[in-house]
N, C-alpha and C positions, 0 to 999 in steps of 0.2 A: 756616149750620151747618157744612156741609162745609168751607168755608174756615176757620172757627174751629178745627175738629178738626185740619186739616192743620198749622196754625200751632202747635197745642199739641203735636203729635207732633214737629215739627222742634225745638221748645224742650226736649222731654225727651231727644231724640237728642243735641242739642248739649250738654246738661247731663252726660250720661253720658260723653261724650268728654272734656270739660274735666275731670271728677272724675278720670279714669284717668290723664291726662297730668300733671295738677297733683299728684296723690299720688307718681307715680313720680319727677317732677322734684324734689319736696321732698326725696326719698330721698337724692339726691345733693348737694343744697344744704345739707342739715342737718349740723351737727357730730356726727359719730358716736362721739366720745370718751366712754367710759363706757357705750356701748350695745352689744349684741350683735345683729347684723343677720343674720336668716336669710332669704337671698334666693336667686334663681336667675337665671342669665344666659340670653340667647338661645342656642339650639343653635348650636354652633361651625360656622363655614363655612370655606372654603379660604382665604379672604383673612385670617380671624381666626387660622388656624394659622400663617400667615406672621409674625404679630407674636408668637409664642410664647405665645398665650393660648387655652386650651381652656375653653369654657364649659359649664355643666351643661345636661342636656337639658330640664328643666322650663322652661316659659315664664314670663315675668315675672308676678307675681301682684299683685292690687290690694287695697289695704288694705281690711279688713272695716268700719273705722269710724275717724274721727278722734278722737285721744285728747287733744288740747290745744286749748283754746279760742284761746289767742294763737298765730297762725301763725308767729310768730318764736321761739316756745319750743322748746328741744331736745327730742329724743325722750326720754321719761321712763323707760321700763324695757323690759326684753325683752318681756314680755308684751303692751305696748302697741304692739309692732312686729311684727305678724304679718301676712305678706302671704299672700293666698290665691290659688289657681290661677284663671287667667283663666276656665277653664271652669266654675268655681263661682260666678261673679259673676251675680247675678240681674238679668238684662236682658231686658225685655220685647221679644221680636222679632218683627216683622211681616214683610211681604214684603221690606222694605229692610234687615232686621236684619243679614244678612251684610255689607251695605255698611258698616254702622256698625262691625261688628267688624274688618272689613278696614281701616277707618279708623283704629282703635286700634292695628292691627298696624303700619300705615304710619308712625304717629306714634312707635312704639316703635322702628322701625328707624333713625329719625333720630338717636337718641342716639348719642354717640361712646363706643364700648366700646374705646377706646385705652388703651395702657399708661399714659398720663398720668392716667387716672381709677381704672382697676380695680386697679392695685397699691396705690393709696392706700385704696381701699374694703377690699380684701382685708386690708391690713396692720392696719387698726383692728379689723376682725373677728377676725383671728387672735389679737390680744393678749387678747381676751376669751374666746375659746372654743377650747379645745385640739382638739376633734374637727375643727372647721373647718380648724385649722392642718394636720392630718395629710391632710385632703381636698385642701387647696389645694396642698400639696407634691406629692401624687400627680398632680394636674392639671397642674401646672407640669412635672413630670418626663415625663409623657406626651406633652405637646406641644412639648418643647423639642427641636430637631434640631441635631446637630453642624454647624458651618459648614464644616468641612474634612473631609468624609466621602468619601474616594476609593474606598471599598469599596462601589461603587454597586450598588444592588439587595439589599443584605443589611442591612436595618434592624432590627437586634436591639433588643428592649426593654432588655436589659442594657447596651447601649451608651449608651442615653438616660439610664438611671438613673446610670450612672457620671458622665455629664456633669451631671446634676442634683445630684449630691453636692456640687458645689463650683464655682461660676461663675468665682471668682477663687482661685487656688492659694495666694495670699498669706494666706488666712484659713483655717488649719487648724482641725480640730475640737480643742476642749479637753477633750472627753469621750471615754469609751470606754477600753478596755484599752490598755496600752503595747505596742508592737511593736518587735521589734529591727530595726536598720538592714540594709537590703540595698542593695548598690550596682550602679549600671550600670557595668560593668567594661570593656566593649569593644563596638564596633559598627563595621559596614561598610556603606556605602551604595551599593555596586556592584563587581563584579569587573572585572578588566581587559578581559575579553572578553564579560561579560554584565552588564548593568545590574541584573537581579533577583537577582544574587548577594549577597544582603544578610542580615544578621543583627544581633540585640542580645544581649549576654551580661550576665547578672546574676551577682553573687557574694555568697555568705553568708560574712561574716567571722567569724561567731560560732561557738560550740562546739555548738550545738545544730541539729538539723534544723528547719526553719520551713515550716509549713503555708501556702500561697499563696492559700488560698481567701479571696476578698474583695478581694484586691489587684488593682490595674488600672494599666495603662500609657497615658499620655496623650502626644500630641505637638502641636506648634504649628508651622506652616510659616511661611515668611518673610514671607508676605503676609496671614497670618490674623489676626483680631481676638481669637480665643479658642482655648482648647485643644480638641481632638477626641480621641475614643477611638482609641487605636492597638491596644491589647489589652485586651479587655473582662474583667471580673471573672469572666464565665461560662467563659472560655477558661483561667483560672487555677484555677478551682474543682477541688479534689481534687488538685492539683499540689503538689509539695513540692520545696524545695532543701535539699541536705544540708549539714551542717556543713563550713565551709571548702570549699564546693563551688560549682559553676557551674550555670547554668540557661540553656538556649539557645532564643531565639525566632528563626525562619527564615521567609523567603518560602517559599510552598507549592512543593514539588518540589525544594527545595534543602537541602543538609546533613541528608538524610533519616536517616541513621544516628546523627545527633548531637541534633538538634532536639527539644525537649520541647513546643513549641508551634508551629503554622504559621499564617501569616496571608498575606492578599493585600494588606494595607496597605503602601505603600512608605515608605522613607525617603529624603528628598530633601536638596538642598544647603540649608544654613543652617536646619536644624530645631533645635527643642528637645525632648528627651524627659524626661518627668517621670514617676517611678515612685511610686505612692501606696499607703499601707496601707488596711485596711478603714475606718479612721476618716476618711479623706480627707486625711490628713497627707502631706507630701511626704518620701519616704524617701531619693530622690536625684534630682538634676537635672543635665542636661548640655545646654548650647548651644553650637554650633560654627559657625565661619564668621561670617557676617553675621546670626546669630540674634538675635531680639528679646529673649530672655531667656536667662539663664545664672546660674551660681553665680560671683559677683564679677566675672569676666571670661571671655568665650567661649574655648573650645578652638579651635585652628587648623582650618581646612577640610581634611577627608581626601582622599586620592588614590584614584582608581579602582584597584582591585587591592590596596590597603593598607586598613588599619582605624585607627581611633583607639582606644587602649586607655590604661588607667591605668598610670602608671610603677609598676615593681615595686621596692618598698623592703623589704629582708629577707624577699624571697619572697612578699610580700603587695601587693596593689593599694593604691595610695597615695590617700589622701583628706584633702584640707585645705579642702574646700569652695570651691576656687578652680579652676575648669575649666581655665583656661589653664596652670596649674602641675601639675594632677594628670594631664592627658592629653597623649599623645604619638603621633606616627605609629608604628604597629606593623605587623609582619607578621601577617596573619590567623591566629589560633590559637583557633577557636571551641571553647568549653568545655575550655580549657585555659589555663595560665599566659601572660601576655602576653610577647612578644619584640620588642624595639625594631626597627623598620624602618630600613633603611639605604638611602639614595638610589641611584638607578641610576648607574652609571658607564658611559657609552657607549663603544664601541670606539675612536671618534676621540679621546676624552680619554685613553684608555689609552696610545695611541701616544706622547703627549707627557709621559709620566711620565718621572722621572729614572732614571738608570741603576741605582740602588740600590733600584727599587721591587720587585724580587724579594724584598728581605729585609724589607720593610715590610708592615704590615697595610692593604690597601686594602679600603675597606668597600663592598660592593655590595648591591644590592636583589635580591629573589628573581627579577625579570624580566630580569636583566642577561645579555645574550649577547656575550661578547667574542670578537672575530676577531683580536686582536693575537697573532701567533704568537711573537713573540720577547720578550715580557714576561710574567714569571710574575706572575699576579694572583690573589690569594687573598681570598675573602669574610671577613667579620668573624669567622664562626665556622664551623669544622669541629669537630664535637662528639665527644667521648668518649662513646660511647653504651652500652657494656656491658663489664663486667670480671669475670673469673673466676680464682680463685688455687688451686683444688683441685677437680678433676672428680669425685671419688669419696669417699664416706663410707668411712673406714678407710684402708688402704694402696693405693698404686698410682696416685694421681691428683695428686699433689703438684707434679708437673712440667708438668701441663697448664695452664699460665698463659697467658692472653691478653687483649688489649685490642682492642676493636672501635670503630673510627670510623664516623661518618656524616656525609654531606654534605648538608644540607637545602636547598641552592640548586639553581637550575635550570642550572647550568653545571658542567662538569667542572673539578676543580682539580689543578694540578700540585703536588706535595709533594717535589719534587727537592731543595729547599733547606731542607727542614724537619727537624726531629728529635723524637723522643719521649723523654721524660726520666723518671726515677723517683727518688722520695727516701723512704728507709725512716724508721721511727719514730726520733726523736732528741729527747732532753729539752730541748736548746738550740735545736731547730729550725734548725740550721745545715747549709747546703748543702757545707760543706767536707769531710763524711764521709757515709757510708751513702748514696751517690749513684751513679746509672747514666744514661748517654746513649747513644742509638742514632740515627744519622743515617738519614734515608730515603734510598733508592738514587736514582740518577739515572733520570729517566723515570718514576718512581712517580707514580701519579695515582689520585684517587678520583673515581669517576663522579657525575653529577648524581643527586640522590636515592639514592645508593648507599652501600655499606660498603667498609672497608678493615680487614683483619685482621691484627693483629701477634701472632705466636705464638712462645712459647718453643722453641727449637730442640730441646729434649729432650722435647716433648710427643708424644702418641700420634699415629700416622700419620694418622688422620682429620683431626686439626687441623692438622698441617703440610701436608697436601695441598691443603687449602682456604686456607692462609695467603697473604697478599699480601706479607709480609715475615716473616723469622724472626729472632730475636735470642737471645743467650745471657743471659737474665735470669731472676731468681726474684722472683715476687711474694708477698706474705704480708699478714697482718693489718697494719693501722695504716700503710698506704702512702699515698703521693700520686703520681698520675700528671700529667704535664704534657705538653701538645701545644704545641709551640714553633714559631714561623714563621722560625726561624734555625737554624743548626748550631752555635751557640755555647751554652756552658753558662749557664744563667740565673744572675743575680746574686742573686736571692731569690724570694720567693713573689709579689712584685708586679711582676716583670720585664715590660716593655712588649711583649716578644716572645711572651709566653704567649697562646695562642689560647683554650685551654681547660684545665682542671684539675679533678681530682677527688680529694678526701682522704677516706679511709674509715677507721673505727676511731677509738677515743677518743685514741690517740696520734699520729695522723697531723698532719703540719705544713701550714700554709698552704692550708686548704681554701677553697673559695668559700663565704663566709658561715658556713656551719655544716656538720658532718661528716655523711657518709653512714655507713651501718652496715657492719660487717664482714660479708662473706658467709660462709656455713657451707659445709663440704665438700659438693660436689655441687650447689651454688646458685651464683648470680652476683648481681651488683647491676646494674641497668639503669634507664634513664630511665623515668618514669611513662608517658609517651607519646612516640612517636618525634618528635624534633626539639624537644621541650619543654626550654627552658632559662631559668631565672630567676636564674642565677648564685648559686644557693644548693644546694649539695651535699645537704644534708639534706632539702630540699623536693623536689628533683628526681629523686632516686634511691630506688628501693625493692628489697627482696630478691625475686629471681625463683627459684622452685623448679626451673624448668627453663632451663638456659642455652640461648641460641639465637644462636650465632655466625653473623654475616653474614645475619641474618634479622630 
């Protein structure tokens, strides 16, 4: 009898193990189209997280009963496919009961919960059940990890959600509100002496302020297979970019007086930057060097100490959706209009210049240091920085006329063979009349990052005492001032010797692109920011209520 009882118990034991495994196996073999599956996956493990799959906490459940007599029949309905929790299965447990349950667990662990099966199962269930769709999205987002996250130790859930919004940027959302376009206008991947001197500048070309809540910036390195979060939506939350304005992202501890957002994430060679709106749509993208992705063709690789910026056309950043055409090497101008970078001219090259080099424009980069003593070398631009034509409201200030020059370069510039010229309002805009020219004196120099003040000889003593050169001129409304790299009278408004010019007032001739405003008595016109030059007088100059000569 004892032997018969033992055989009976073993048979029952084997029956329950067979039933559990067969029921679960049939769940995967059965065509689930048209059926809604309510199931649970084994609790996630470290190895399962590496495959980007997070599984629910509930253990696999066993069917309460079979609903189809034909084992090949498809699952009939949602009601017929209800799996109950393992702890609710009625199993008679004797001293060996734990072994039987452990056997079932061992069998369950043998199932392959790989991406080749689970996405198929989830996809079929999602098509039927909207609530499961939302759950699956959350599970996928929580378990996905950026492949290229160099901000180690800072695993923000917002970073992961940004990544989960869109695995492939080529598939933008077709839903949601329309958002205006914001451009990546300039970026720098390192300074000449500090590799962390990095920034990314955004530009709002529209006429309205834009709330950046929900926006995010991604990047892709030269070797990465996918995009990773560079600036998360959490960092953009509550931030705004003004109309026709700039927004600056910088490395922590750099550009502290200018930056709107700081990050520890680096920008490196051959990267791609993609700015996306809250819909997940690409607002702008730039790839440079040997980047894997770009708009039509990549921009050139930037130099350390220089930046890559959009070309300025009519005072605005240029955008044709072709990175190679839109971007050029620029001198870094974070949160200001871009300035074309000019390659460095070494001292050895300067010595070999022709004899007439003194009268020609030699273009230099900001880091150039020339030791050639016998050659007058001038950078691309010495700028006309500020102009005043009347220092007082009422009488007594009309003679206080002056023009301030600024040298944005890192080298002193000799102005000995230069001149400053003036053109008054003229209907025909002819230089044959209403014209004035003053040559700079021999030995006249403007220091690196310094000023040079040209003052009317009849001005008050405070002005004449600080002047670097005086002249007998009279400035008035609707004038144009020319800074010329020769002592010859210019042939016209487009003369090649013109280094810089400013036309102000509606009657002025030959301005750069558009006219600046006439200054009122007691005011001046000056550049919006020191060194800013987009070759558009109307965009570069503003009225200043307080004149600041040589400051």
